C-alpha positions as CSV (number, residue, x, y, z in Angstrom):
1,M,-71.5,-140.6,72.7
2,A,-74.9,-141.7,74.0
3,T,-77.7,-139.1,73.9
4,G,-77.7,-138.4,77.6
5,G,-73.9,-138.2,77.7
6,S,-73.9,-136.0,74.6
7,Q,-76.3,-133.6,76.3
8,G,-74.0,-133.4,79.3
9,V,-71.1,-132.6,76.9
10,V,-73.2,-129.8,75.3
11,E,-73.6,-128.2,78.7
12,L,-69.9,-128.6,79.4
13,L,-69.1,-127.0,76.0
14,R,-71.2,-124.0,76.9
15,R,-68.8,-123.2,79.6
16,V,-65.8,-123.1,77.3
17,P,-64.9,-119.6,76.0
18,L,-63.7,-121.1,72.7
19,F,-67.2,-122.4,71.9
20,S,-69.1,-119.4,73.4
21,E,-70.2,-118.2,69.9
22,L,-71.7,-121.6,68.9
23,S,-75.5,-122.3,68.7
24,T,-77.0,-125.2,70.5
25,A,-77.2,-127.2,67.2
26,E,-73.5,-126.5,66.6
27,L,-72.6,-127.5,70.1
28,E,-74.5,-130.8,69.6
29,R,-72.4,-131.5,66.5
30,V,-69.2,-131.0,68.5
31,A,-70.5,-133.1,71.4
32,Q,-71.2,-136.0,69.0
33,V,-67.5,-136.4,68.2
34,G,-66.5,-136.1,71.9
35,I,-64.8,-139.2,73.4
36,P,-64.8,-139.7,77.2
37,R,-61.3,-140.3,78.6
38,S,-60.3,-141.1,82.2
39,F,-56.9,-140.5,83.7
40,P,-55.8,-141.6,87.2
41,R,-53.9,-139.1,89.4
42,E,-50.3,-138.3,88.2
43,T,-50.7,-139.9,84.8
44,R,-49.8,-137.9,81.6
45,V,-52.5,-136.9,79.1
46,F,-49.8,-136.2,76.6
47,Y,-46.1,-135.1,76.5
48,E,-44.4,-132.0,75.2
49,G,-43.4,-132.8,71.6
50,D,-46.3,-135.3,71.0
51,A,-48.3,-134.9,67.8
52,G,-51.4,-132.7,68.3
53,D,-54.1,-135.1,67.4
54,A,-56.9,-133.9,69.8
55,C,-57.9,-131.2,72.1
56,Y,-59.4,-131.9,75.6
57,I,-61.9,-130.4,78.0
58,V,-61.8,-131.1,81.7
59,R,-65.1,-132.6,82.8
60,E,-64.2,-133.6,86.4
61,G,-60.9,-133.3,88.3
62,S,-58.0,-131.1,87.4
63,C,-54.8,-131.1,85.3
64,W,-51.3,-129.5,85.5
65,V,-49.8,-128.0,82.4
66,T,-46.0,-128.3,82.6
67,R,-42.9,-127.6,80.5
68,E,-39.5,-129.2,80.9
69,H,-36.1,-127.5,80.9
70,P,-33.2,-129.2,79.1
71,D,-31.7,-130.1,82.5
72,G,-34.9,-132.1,83.3
73,R,-36.5,-129.6,85.7
74,A,-40.2,-129.0,85.1
75,I,-42.2,-125.7,85.4
76,T,-45.9,-125.8,86.2
77,L,-47.6,-123.3,83.8
78,A,-51.2,-123.7,84.9
79,T,-53.8,-125.7,86.8
80,L,-56.9,-126.5,84.8
81,G,-60.2,-127.4,86.3
82,P,-63.7,-128.3,85.0
83,G,-64.6,-126.4,81.9
84,A,-61.0,-125.7,80.9
85,I,-59.8,-126.6,77.4
86,F,-56.3,-127.4,76.4
87,G,-54.6,-128.6,73.2
88,E,-57.1,-126.6,71.1
89,L,-54.6,-125.4,68.5
90,A,-54.4,-129.0,67.4
91,M,-57.8,-128.4,65.8
92,L,-56.2,-126.0,63.4
93,D,-52.4,-126.6,62.9
94,G,-51.7,-130.1,64.0
95,E,-48.3,-129.0,65.3
96,R,-46.4,-130.8,68.1
97,R,-47.4,-130.2,71.7
98,S,-45.8,-127.2,73.3
99,A,-46.2,-128.5,76.8
100,S,-47.1,-131.6,78.8
101,V,-50.4,-132.1,80.7
102,E,-50.7,-134.4,83.7
103,A,-53.8,-135.3,85.8
104,A,-53.4,-133.7,89.2
105,E,-56.1,-136.0,90.6
106,N,-58.4,-138.7,89.1
107,T,-59.7,-136.8,86.1
108,E,-62.4,-137.2,83.5
109,L,-61.8,-135.5,80.1
110,V,-63.7,-135.2,76.9
111,A,-61.4,-135.6,73.9
112,L,-62.3,-133.8,70.6
113,P,-60.2,-135.5,67.8
114,A,-58.5,-133.0,65.5
115,S,-59.6,-134.9,62.4
116,D,-63.3,-134.8,63.4
117,M,-63.1,-131.2,64.4
118,R,-61.5,-130.2,61.1
119,K,-64.2,-132.1,59.2
120,L,-66.9,-130.2,61.1
121,I,-65.2,-126.9,60.3
122,R,-65.0,-127.8,56.6
123,E,-68.6,-128.9,56.5
124,H,-69.9,-125.9,58.5
125,P,-68.1,-122.7,57.5
126,V,-70.2,-120.6,59.9
127,M,-68.9,-122.6,62.8
128,A,-65.4,-122.0,61.5
129,E,-66.0,-118.2,61.5
130,K,-67.3,-118.4,65.1
131,L,-64.3,-120.3,66.3
132,I,-62.0,-117.8,64.6
133,V,-63.7,-115.0,66.4
134,A,-63.3,-116.8,69.8
135,L,-59.6,-117.6,69.1
136,T,-59.0,-114.0,68.1
137,R,-60.5,-112.7,71.3
138,R,-58.2,-115.0,73.3
139,L,-55.2,-113.8,71.3
140,R,-56.1,-110.2,72.0
141,E,-56.5,-110.9,75.7
142,A,-53.1,-112.6,75.8
143,N,-51.5,-109.6,74.0
144,E,-53.1,-107.2,76.5
145,R,-51.7,-109.2,79.4
146,I,-48.2,-109.2,77.8
147,S,-48.4,-105.5,77.2
148,R,-49.5,-104.7,80.7
149,Q,-46.8,-106.9,82.2
150,S,-44.1,-105.0,80.3
151,F,-45.0,-101.8,82.3
152,Q,-45.5,-103.5,85.7
153,T,-43.1,-103.6,88.6
154,V,-41.8,-106.9,89.8
155,P,-44.3,-107.1,92.8
156,S,-47.2,-106.3,90.4
157,R,-46.1,-109.0,87.9
158,V,-45.7,-111.7,90.6
159,A,-49.0,-110.7,92.2
160,G,-50.6,-110.9,88.7
161,V,-49.3,-114.4,88.1
162,L,-50.5,-115.6,91.5
163,N,-54.0,-114.1,90.7
164,Q,-54.0,-115.8,87.3
165,L,-53.1,-119.2,88.8
166,L,-55.8,-118.7,91.5
167,A,-58.3,-118.0,88.8
168,E,-57.3,-121.1,86.9
169,G,-57.4,-123.3,90.0
170,A,-60.5,-121.8,91.6
171,V,-62.8,-124.5,90.4
172,T,-60.5,-127.4,91.7
173,P,-60.6,-128.7,95.3
174,L,-57.4,-127.0,96.4
175,V,-58.7,-124.9,99.3
176,R,-57.3,-126.0,102.6
177,D,-56.9,-123.0,104.9
178,G,-56.1,-121.0,101.9
179,V,-55.4,-121.9,98.2
180,T,-52.2,-123.9,97.6
181,I,-50.4,-123.4,94.3
182,R,-47.9,-126.1,93.4
183,L,-45.1,-124.0,92.0
184,R,-41.4,-123.4,92.8
185,Q,-40.1,-119.9,93.2
186,A,-37.9,-120.4,90.1
187,D,-41.0,-121.3,88.1
188,L,-42.9,-118.4,89.4
189,A,-40.0,-116.1,88.5
190,Q,-40.0,-117.4,84.9
191,L,-43.8,-116.9,84.6
192,A,-43.4,-113.3,85.9
193,G,-40.3,-112.5,83.8
194,T,-38.1,-111.8,86.7
195,S,-35.4,-113.3,88.9
196,R,-35.8,-116.0,91.6
197,E,-34.2,-113.6,94.1
198,S,-36.8,-110.9,93.3
199,V,-39.6,-113.4,93.7
200,S,-38.2,-114.7,97.0
201,R,-38.0,-111.1,98.4
202,F,-41.6,-110.3,97.4
203,L,-43.0,-113.6,98.8
204,A,-41.2,-112.8,102.0
205,T,-43.0,-109.4,102.1
206,L,-46.3,-111.1,101.4
207,E,-45.6,-113.7,104.1
208,R,-44.8,-111.1,106.7
209,A,-48.1,-109.4,105.8
210,G,-50.0,-112.6,106.3
211,V,-51.1,-112.8,102.6
212,V,-49.3,-116.0,101.8
213,R,-47.5,-118.9,103.4
214,V,-44.4,-120.2,101.6
215,G,-43.4,-123.9,101.6
216,R,-41.0,-126.1,99.6
217,G,-42.4,-125.9,96.1
218,L,-45.6,-124.5,97.3
219,V,-47.2,-121.1,97.9
220,T,-50.4,-121.0,99.9
221,V,-52.4,-117.8,99.4
222,L,-54.2,-117.2,102.7
223,E,-56.0,-113.9,101.7
224,P,-56.4,-113.9,97.9
225,E,-58.3,-110.6,97.9
226,R,-55.3,-108.7,99.3
227,L,-53.2,-109.6,96.2
228,D,-55.0,-106.9,94.3
229,A,-53.3,-104.2,96.5
230,Y,-50.0,-105.2,94.9
231,S,-51.2,-105.3,91.3
232,F,-51.1,-101.9,89.5
């Protein structure tokens, strides 16, 4: 990438937790292998099952992470905005994609080819150590979330998933009289580890309280700060 563009990528990389341990010089090495990619709205970045040949960082716009059921239905797992990274495990294991990613709007990404990243890791062992520390931290956080969820009530789990989706989508232009999450109740139930009926009852409670507004395949959170009262 050009020097000016590379500098912009360095600043973008600083925002990515995976690269939080890297020095400026190390970030510059990563930026040099970055490839700008543009995706129009509703086009796929990659499909579930594709080879993991690169990871991506959202520079502008936003993406949806989805998984498909055998019957063809899709579940939206996350909304990713600027600074979010996805497909990062491809840097290490080269396995098939575990989910699909689609541009939710016109989106600019920076692709980091797995082959280039592996070469950097081989040539700079200190960088490898720092990436391992960052990945370990992310794994611990995921384990803690799973552990907490196992002891939570259904309302607490659902409220927690909504809070997580709000956090992931907070940097995208989704606010229109509230924050709208593109998610069906069946998908929300799967993410929360409960039944669709339980989710429907809890959303009805939230709607009566004025916390959310429920639509077809959509949940608009009108008062995000009040979700915390249901998380314990």
